[in-house]
C-alpha positions as CSV (number, residue, x, y, z in Angstrom):
1,M,8.1,-46.1,-47.9
2,E,4.6,-44.6,-47.3
3,K,4.2,-40.9,-46.8
4,T,3.5,-39.9,-43.2
5,T,0.7,-37.3,-42.7
6,I,-0.5,-35.1,-39.8
7,Y,-3.3,-37.6,-39.4
8,D,-0.8,-40.4,-38.8
9,Q,1.0,-38.3,-36.2
10,A,-2.1,-37.2,-34.3
11,P,-2.4,-39.1,-31.0
12,Q,-5.2,-41.7,-31.6
13,G,-6.8,-39.6,-34.3
14,L,-7.3,-36.5,-32.1
15,I,-8.1,-33.4,-34.1
16,N,-6.1,-30.3,-33.2
17,E,-8.3,-27.3,-33.7
18,D,-5.4,-25.0,-34.6
19,V,-3.9,-27.2,-37.3
20,L,-4.5,-27.0,-41.1
21,Y,-5.2,-30.4,-42.6
22,S,-4.8,-31.6,-46.2
23,T,-7.8,-32.9,-48.1
24,R,-6.5,-36.5,-47.5
25,D,-6.2,-36.0,-43.8
26,A,-9.5,-34.3,-43.5
27,A,-11.2,-37.1,-45.4
28,R,-9.7,-39.6,-43.0
29,F,-11.0,-37.8,-40.0
30,L,-14.4,-37.5,-41.5
31,G,-14.5,-41.1,-42.8
32,R,-15.0,-40.0,-46.4
33,S,-12.9,-40.2,-49.5
34,P,-10.8,-37.3,-50.7
35,R,-13.0,-37.3,-53.9
36,T,-16.1,-36.7,-51.7
37,L,-14.5,-33.7,-50.1
38,E,-13.5,-32.4,-53.6
39,H,-17.2,-32.8,-54.7
40,W,-18.4,-31.0,-51.6
41,R,-16.0,-28.1,-52.3
42,R,-17.2,-27.7,-55.8
43,H,-20.8,-27.6,-54.6
44,G,-20.3,-25.5,-51.5
45,L,-20.9,-28.3,-49.1
46,G,-19.0,-29.9,-46.2
47,P,-16.5,-28.2,-43.9
48,R,-15.2,-24.7,-44.6
49,V,-12.0,-24.6,-46.8
50,T,-9.0,-22.4,-46.1
51,R,-6.6,-21.4,-48.8
52,L,-3.4,-19.5,-48.0
53,H,-3.4,-17.8,-51.4
54,T,-5.5,-18.0,-54.5
55,R,-3.7,-20.9,-56.1
56,A,-2.9,-22.8,-52.9
57,L,-4.2,-26.3,-52.2
58,P,-7.3,-26.4,-50.1
59,L,-6.8,-26.9,-46.4
60,Y,-9.2,-27.6,-43.5
61,R,-8.8,-26.1,-40.0
62,G,-9.3,-28.6,-37.2
63,R,-12.1,-26.5,-35.7
64,D,-14.0,-26.5,-39.0
65,L,-13.7,-30.3,-39.3
66,R,-15.0,-30.6,-35.7
67,E,-17.9,-28.3,-36.5
68,A,-18.7,-30.3,-39.6
69,M,-18.7,-33.5,-37.5
70,D,-20.9,-32.1,-34.9
71,A,-23.4,-30.6,-37.4
72,H,-23.6,-33.4,-39.9
73,G,-22.0,-36.4,-38.2
74,S,-19.4,-38.5,-39.8
75,K,-18.8,-42.2,-40.5
76,R,-15.8,-42.4,-38.2
77,A,-15.8,-39.6,-35.7
78,S,-17.4,-39.1,-32.4
79,K,-18.4,-35.8,-30.8
80,N,-15.1,-35.5,-28.9
81,G,-13.2,-35.2,-32.1
82,R,-11.7,-38.7,-32.0
83,C,-11.9,-41.2,-34.8
84,A,-14.0,-44.2,-33.7
85,N,-11.7,-46.9,-35.1
86,D,-8.3,-45.5,-34.1
């Protein structure tokens, strides 16, 4: 059984600005691989990262993902925050 993510539960790939997304979900919204987002984090690029405490996994706020899409574009997302292929 495949693990369900917030991305899979989002209506037609709509980004909720008040939700925290995992690296995997954020990568799917941006049309990039999770490794690309990891690379961006190490080099201070890409959307802003939120951590709930110092050792927490990196999370991405929906509004930060949308800002990144608007500023830099993405392979799969349009300006209204929906994934083009979903």
